[in-house]
C-alpha positions, 0 to 999 in steps of 0.5 A: 755475393760479390759485391764490387765497386767500379767506374768511380768518378769523384768530383772534389769540387762537389764534396763538402759534407760527403763524397760527391761521385758516381759510380756502378756496383757489380754483382757476382760480375754483372752491373748491379746499381748506379750509385752516387752522391752529390757531396752536401750531406745526404744520403747516396743515390742507388738506381737499378743499372740499365744492363742488370739482369734482374731488372727483366724480372718484376721486382727482381731488382729490389728483392735482391737490393733488400737482401744485399741490405739485409746482409749488412745489417747482419753484420757485427758492429762497427767502431764498438766502444771507439766513440764517447757519444755512440759507444755501441758502434755503428750498424752496417749499411749498403751505403757506408761500403759505398763510401768505404770504397770511394775512400779506398779509391781515392787512397789507391790514387794518392798512393800511386800518385806519390809512388811517381813522384817520390820514393815513399818509405817507412822509418821509426819516425813513420812515413817519409819520401825522397823526391826524385826526377822522373826522367832519371828512373833508369834502373842504375838510378833506381838502384843508387837512390834505393841504396842511399836510403837503405845506408841512410835508414837501414830499417826502411821499407820502400813502398816502391819496390813491394806490390801495390796491395802490401805498399798499400796497408802500410800507407795507410797504417802510416797516414790513417787513410 
């Protein structure tokens, strides 16, 4: 079972207690569900997608959704021992997976924006940035700027030079999310 969330639309102005968003969940590469939340703290809406092949057979979509819910319920609890008020941790649910996907989408979006306007790099003190004018990003300027950073911070790892997945892992570790 391969779940993937696409076509995420996030509405910051509507997000109060939860993410205000809409998205499409794909199951094994095919549209499965339209999901969303109004951002007021309530549960996510999950409806069948109009192009889901499972809606052609009565009850098939509901059965598959129940199977997905059971799959998440079978996973180990998260955050065990992390909070005093809930030391046993939390059950995993499809809804939590959706929220995690929206959070990851927003983090990637923020990282990409950061990388367009600044050199991001790590030092022993954490994540730092060195801003630059994007019109001057010729190869010579890029090389000079990275050399400046490396001279001042020899241990620096420059996120702009890494593949996005590696940069994302470091960015999440440095910013907490």
